SENU-6163 format. One record per residue (C-alpha): residue number from 1; residue in one letter; x, y, z. Coordinates in steps of 0.1 Angstrom, whole numbers, plus 5000, padded with zeros to 4 digits. Example, Ala and Ser with C-alpha at 12.3 -4.5 7.8 and 13.67 -1.06 7.14 Angstrom:
# residues 2
PT   pos   code     xx     yy     zz
PT     1      A   5123   4955   5078
PT     2      S   5137   4989   5071
This chain:
# residues 356
PT   pos   code     xx     yy     zz
PT     1      M   4828   9947   3878
PT     2      H   4862   9939   3862
PT     3      E   4864   9950   3826
PT     4      A   4871   9912   3812
PT     5      D   4832   9902   3834
PT     6      R   4823   9934   3816
PT     7      R   4833   9924   3781
PT     8      I   4819   9884   3793
PT     9      L   4783   9897   3800
PT    10      T   4785   9918   3775
PT    11      A   4802   9904   3741
PT    12      H   4802   9872   3745
PT    13      W   4768   9864   3768
PT    14      R   4733   9857   3762
PT    15      S   4713   9851   3790
PT    16      S   4680   9824   3782
PT    17      V   4666   9824   3811
PT    18      V   4672   9829   3860
PT    19      L   4682   9794   3872
PT    20      K   4686   9803   3908
PT    21      R   4688   9833   3921
PT    22      D   4702   9843   3961
PT    23      V   4728   9858   3985
PT    24      F   4755   9845   3969
PT    25      S   4753   9848   3929
PT    26      T   4727   9842   3899
PT    27      V   4726   9813   3881
PT    28      E   4713   9818   3852
PT    29      R   4713   9796   3815
PT    30      G   4723   9804   3782
PT    31      R   4744   9812   3749
PT    32      Y   4783   9813   3755
PT    33      E   4805   9830   3724
PT    34      G   4843   9814   3731
PT    35      I   4865   9810   3704
PT    36      G   4852   9774   3690
PT    37      G   4815   9796   3684
PT    38      P   4784   9790   3703
PT    39      V   4779   9767   3728
PT    40      E   4748   9757   3754
PT    41      A   4766   9771   3788
PT    42      V   4760   9787   3824
PT    43      L   4766   9812   3840
PT    44      R   4777   9822   3879
PT    45      R   4776   9857   3887
PT    46      I   4782   9877   3924
PT    47      D   4787   9918   3908
PT    48      T   4744   9913   3926
PT    49      V   4746   9903   3958
PT    50      P   4743   9919   3996
PT    51      W   4780   9940   3999
PT    52      W   4780   9912   4036
PT    53      S   4775   9879   4020
PT    54      R   4801   9889   3987
PT    55      P   4835   9876   4009
PT    56      I   4815   9838   4009
PT    57      A   4804   9846   3976
PT    58      R   4836   9850   3963
PT    59      S   4852   9821   3982
PT    60      F   4823   9803   3962
PT    61      L   4834   9811   3930
PT    62      R   4867   9808   3934
PT    63      R   4862   9765   3944
PT    64      E   4840   9763   3919
PT    65      A   4864   9770   3892
PT    66      R   4896   9753   3905
PT    67      A   4875   9726   3911
PT    68      L   4854   9731   3875
PT    69      A   4896   9728   3863
PT    70      A   4906   9701   3878
PT    71      V   4883   9683   3865
PT    72      A   4876   9690   3828
PT    73      P   4891   9657   3818
PT    74      L   4871   9633   3832
PT    75      G   4846   9638   3813
PT    76      I   4823   9638   3844
PT    77      A   4814   9674   3853
PT    78      P   4808   9710   3829
PT    79      P   4839   9721   3814
PT    80      L   4847   9756   3832
PT    81      L   4852   9780   3799
PT    82      Y   4853   9807   3815
PT    83      S   4865   9821   3855
PT    84      G   4868   9863   3866
PT    85      R   4864   9883   3893
PT    86      E   4821   9883   3896
PT    87      V   4816   9859   3865
PT    88      L   4820   9824   3856
PT    89      V   4808   9799   3831
PT    90      R   4810   9768   3825
PT    91      G   4794   9740   3797
PT    92      F   4752   9724   3796
PT    93      V   4754   9691   3809
PT    94      H   4721   9680   3789
PT    95      G   4712   9654   3822
PT    96      V   4682   9654   3847
PT    97      A   4688   9657   3885
PT    98      L   4690   9628   3905
PT    99      H   4650   9637   3919
PT   100      I   4640   9640   3893
PT   101      A   4653   9614   3870
PT   102      R   4644   9588   3901
PT   103      P   4668   9561   3889
PT   104      E   4644   9537   3908
PT   105      G   4663   9503   3897
PT   106      D   4690   9514   3880
PT   107      R   4724   9494   3880
PT   108      P   4741   9508   3856
PT   109      Y   4735   9544   3873
PT   110      F   4755   9532   3904
PT   111      R   4778   9523   3891
PT   112      S   4790   9550   3872
PT   113      A   4779   9572   3901
PT   114      A   4803   9550   3924
PT   115      S   4836   9549   3893
PT   116      A   4826   9589   3887
PT   117      L   4834   9598   3928
PT   118      R   4869   9578   3934
PT   119      R   4880   9593   3897
PT   120      L   4869   9627   3916
PT   121      H   4885   9614   3949
PT   122      R   4914   9605   3921
PT   123      A   4918   9645   3913
PT   124      G   4923   9653   3946
PT   125      I   4892   9667   3950
PT   126      C   4859   9666   3975
PT   127      H   4827   9674   3960
PT   128      N   4818   9679   4001
PT   129      D   4776   9689   3984
PT   130      L   4762   9660   3975
PT   131      A   4738   9651   3998
PT   132      K   4716   9673   3975
PT   133      E   4706   9651   3943
PT   134      Q   4696   9681   3920
PT   135      N   4733   9676   3924
PT   136      W   4734   9647   3911
PT   137      L   4728   9643   3869
PT   138      R   4717   9615   3850
PT   139      G   4725   9620   3811
PT   140      P   4712   9606   3778
PT   141      D   4739   9586   3779
PT   142      G   4731   9569   3814
PT   143      G   4760   9581   3830
PT   144      A   4760   9604   3862
PT   145      Y   4772   9636   3856
PT   146      L   4784   9664   3889
PT   147      T   4776   9691   3889
PT   148      D   4770   9723   3911
PT   149      F   4815   9729   3929
PT   150      Q   4807   9758   3952
PT   151      L   4818   9739   3985
PT   152      A   4844   9719   3971
PT   153      T   4877   9715   3979
PT   154      R   4913   9706   3957
PT   155      F   4938   9691   3981
PT   156      P   4979   9680   3973
PT   157      R   4976   9655   3988
PT   158      R   4953   9631   4004
PT   159      S   4955   9641   4045
PT   160      R   4936   9629   4064
PT   161      V   4908   9655   4061
PT   162      F   4907   9646   4030
PT   163      R   4904   9610   4034
PT   164      I   4868   9625   4057
PT   165      L   4856   9645   4034
PT   166      A   4861   9615   4010
PT   167      Y   4842   9593   4031
PT   168      E   4813   9616   4032
PT   169      D   4816   9622   3999
PT   170      L   4807   9580   3991
PT   171      R   4780   9584   4023
PT   172      H   4758   9606   4006
PT   173      L   4760   9587   3974
PT   174      L   4754   9558   3989
PT   175      K   4718   9573   4011
PT   176      H   4708   9577   3970
PT   177      K   4717   9542   3961
PT   178      R   4696   9534   3994
PT   179      T   4666   9555   3980
PT   180      Y   4667   9540   3946
PT   181      L   4688   9514   3946
PT   182      S   4686   9497   3980
PT   183      Q   4686   9460   3968
PT   184      A   4716   9460   3953
PT   185      L   4741   9477   3986
PT   186      T   4768   9454   4001
PT   187      A   4775   9443   4037
PT   188      A   4800   9467   4030
PT   189      E   4782   9498   4023
PT   190      R   4755   9494   4040
PT   191      R   4785   9498   4069
PT   192      V   4792   9529   4053
PT   193      L   4756   9543   4059
PT   194      A   4753   9537   4098
PT   195      R   4791   9550   4101
PT   196      K   4790   9590   4099
PT   197      S   4821   9602   4102
PT   198      W   4831   9623   4136
PT   199      P   4831   9661   4122
PT   200      T   4800   9656   4107
PT   201      R   4783   9640   4138
PT   202      I   4797   9675   4158
PT   203      W   4786   9688   4130
PT   204      M   4745   9673   4128
PT   205      A   4747   9681   4172
PT   206      T   4755   9715   4168
PT   207      G   4763   9732   4137
PT   208      K   4739   9721   4112
PT   209      R   4708   9739   4144
PT   210      L   4720   9771   4135
PT   211      Y   4727   9771   4101
PT   212      R   4688   9759   4094
PT   213      W   4677   9785   4118
PT   214      I   4700   9812   4097
PT   215      T   4690   9798   4064
PT   216      R   4656   9788   4069
PT   217      G   4649   9815   4096
PT   218      L   4663   9845   4090
PT   219      F   4673   9842   4047
PT   220      N   4637   9822   4041
PT   221      F   4660   9796   4023
PT   222      A   4645   9762   4017
PT   223      D   4664   9749   3984
PT   224      R   4636   9719   3981
PT   225      E   4647   9703   3957
PT   226      G   4654   9730   3934
PT   227      G   4620   9750   3939
PT   228      G   4631   9773   3969
PT   229      P   4603   9785   3995
PT   230      R   4577   9793   3967
PT   231      L   4569   9748   3961
PT   232      A   4583   9748   3997
PT   233      N   4560   9773   4010
PT   234      D   4531   9787   3984
PT   235      A   4528   9753   3965
PT   236      P   4512   9729   3988
PT   237      V   4485   9757   4005
PT   238      I   4481   9760   3964
PT   239      V   4472   9721   3964
PT   240      E   4450   9716   3999
PT   241      E   4429   9749   3980
PT   242      L   4429   9734   3946
PT   243      R   4420   9699   3964
PT   244      R   4388   9717   3977
PT   245      H   4375   9730   3941
PT   246      P   4345   9702   3942
PT   247      Q   4355   9695   3897
PT   248      V   4387   9685   3912
PT   249      H   4402   9652   3917
PT   250      D   4434   9656   3922
PT   251      V   4468   9685   3920
PT   252      A   4506   9684   3916
PT   253      V   4519   9721   3915
PT   254      V   4563   9717   3904
PT   255      A   4586   9745   3904
PT   256      F   4598   9764   3873
PT   257      P   4625   9785   3863
PT   258      D   4612   9817   3855
PT   259      R   4624   9848   3837
PT   260      R   4604   9872   3858
PT   261      T   4610   9856   3889
PT   262      G   4638   9838   3893
PT   263      T   4608   9812   3904
PT   264      G   4577   9799   3889
PT   265      L   4549   9774   3903
PT   266      Y   4532   9757   3874
PT   267      A   4491   9731   3885
PT   268      F   4481   9703   3871
PT   269      L   4447   9692   3873
PT   270      E   4432   9662   3867
PT   271      A   4395   9679   3863
PT   272      A   4363   9668   3850
PT   273      P   4368   9679   3811
PT   274      A   4335   9711   3818
PT   275      L   4360   9731   3846
PT   276      D   4374   9761   3829
PT   277      P   4412   9770   3827
PT   278      E   4403   9808   3837
PT   279      A   4376   9804   3864
PT   280      A   4395   9781   3883
PT   281      R   4432   9801   3877
PT   282      H   4404   9834   3896
PT   283      F   4391   9809   3923
PT   284      I   4430   9797   3934
PT   285      A   4442   9835   3928
PT   286      A   4406   9844   3954
PT   287      A   4424   9814   3977
PT   288      V   4460   9818   3982
PT   289      G   4464   9859   3969
PT   290      P   4477   9869   3933
PT   291      S   4509   9867   3943
PT   292      R   4508   9834   3952
PT   293      A   4487   9818   3934
PT   294      P   4511   9796   3904
PT   295      E   4527   9811   3869
PT   296      H   4503   9783   3848
PT   297      L   4481   9765   3850
PT   298      Q   4468   9734   3829
PT   299      I   4437   9708   3834
PT   300      V   4448   9678   3826
PT   301      D   4422   9642   3821
PT   302      A   4448   9623   3839
PT   303      L   4478   9627   3857
PT   304      P   4504   9602   3852
PT   305      R   4512   9576   3881
PT   306      N   4538   9551   3889
PT   307      A   4527   9514   3905
PT   308      R   4525   9528   3934
PT   309      G   4492   9552   3923
PT   310      E   4519   9586   3934
PT   311      I   4521   9610   3912
PT   312      R   4554   9616   3886
PT   313      T   4566   9646   3896
PT   314      E   4592   9639   3880
PT   315      I   4577   9637   3847
PT   316      L   4556   9668   3854
PT   317      Q   4583   9694   3864
PT   318      L   4601   9685   3833
PT   319      V   4570   9694   3812
PT   320      A   4571   9727   3841
PT   321      M   4606   9728   3825
PT   322      N   4598   9723   3790
PT   323      Q   4629   9698   3787
PT   324      V   4600   9678   3772
PT   325      D   4636   9660   3746
PT   326      L   4640   9642   3782
PT   327      I   4610   9627   3791
PT   328      D   4611   9594   3768
PT   329      P   4631   9576   3791
PT   330      L   4617   9581   3817
PT   331      I   4584   9567   3806
PT   332      G   4574   9527   3816
PT   333      S   4545   9518   3796
PT   334      D   4518   9530   3763
PT   335      A   4497   9535   3782
PT   336      E   4520   9567   3803
PT   337      R   4530   9575   3777
PT   338      R   4494   9585   3762
PT   339      I   4485   9607   3792
PT   340      I   4520   9623   3790
PT   341      E   4517   9634   3755
PT   342      R   4487   9652   3757
PT   343      I   4502   9668   3781
PT   344      V   4531   9679   3764
PT   345      T   4508   9684   3737
PT   346      E   4490   9711   3753
PT   347      R   4515   9726   3783
PT   348      R   4515   9763   3791
PT   349      N   4545   9771   3797
PT   350      L   4557   9775   3762
PT   351      R   4573   9816   3770
PT   352      D   4604   9802   3783
PT   353      R   4618   9775   3755
PT   354      F   4657   9779   3752
PT   355      A   4666   9797   3720
PT   356      F   4693   9789   3709
């Protein structure tokens, strides 16, 4: 490792928890000691990636550094705090990912998102990964912020390639708007949604199939809402088995960053009060095996649900991640607040609180 990167890791960085680990990087949240004092930050490091993925990892790291340096004055993304050969440190945005925030009917949010995207494109940058809801954040002010610029491209001029990629950025934003605010889509926006660019059509018909085979088959990648393979592979089995228990009425399993394993699972059981948590843990460990069992299991008298009766997993995920300070804006009624307050009070994942 380059000496400057080593110095950052040893003298200026204090890690709190690993957020993500794959063959291209390890992402940690913690505290960075800069010139202006300690700040909450996120570090991406590639010093431990396999040799065969290192050239791609370095390319991703450079792309992210260039993009963050350019967008810093725009106020729509985390600032770049340090950029080295194998380490990048960016500021931490206090926000909730789109799949957790679920801004249904939130017109101001999508106006903010459209504005952020326009500013990004005016700076000559295309994000290229905005189909992922976890790359869109909803800040405490209700505004939209962007993150994860590994695939971003910076253009010196508005070339034809730039216009195609910018169009795809916009189309992906409109897909999210269709999910949460479909009634506000204009006729022009519906036309954009209906027409993919020709490179995207070719990619969907050819390269994407190979990409899925490599990432999901060969490397077992499954970035389901940022939860990775455990949320995609283990969680459904855990839910199915727990629902077989005679005292369990319903189950929700969410993922959270875990210091030991990278990704942990947290099971919330809507069950009879007589159900002993220890007995429930033994039940699921016997059913799926100790290595696949959830790290945390909590018995609740009621799970939060929306008007359609669906479990509000976005709120449960914030509980599992110990980001309970972000829950309040998502609560829709006093009755729901009482349910959530009981869950928050009795939550199990206290070990992974961020200590600053």
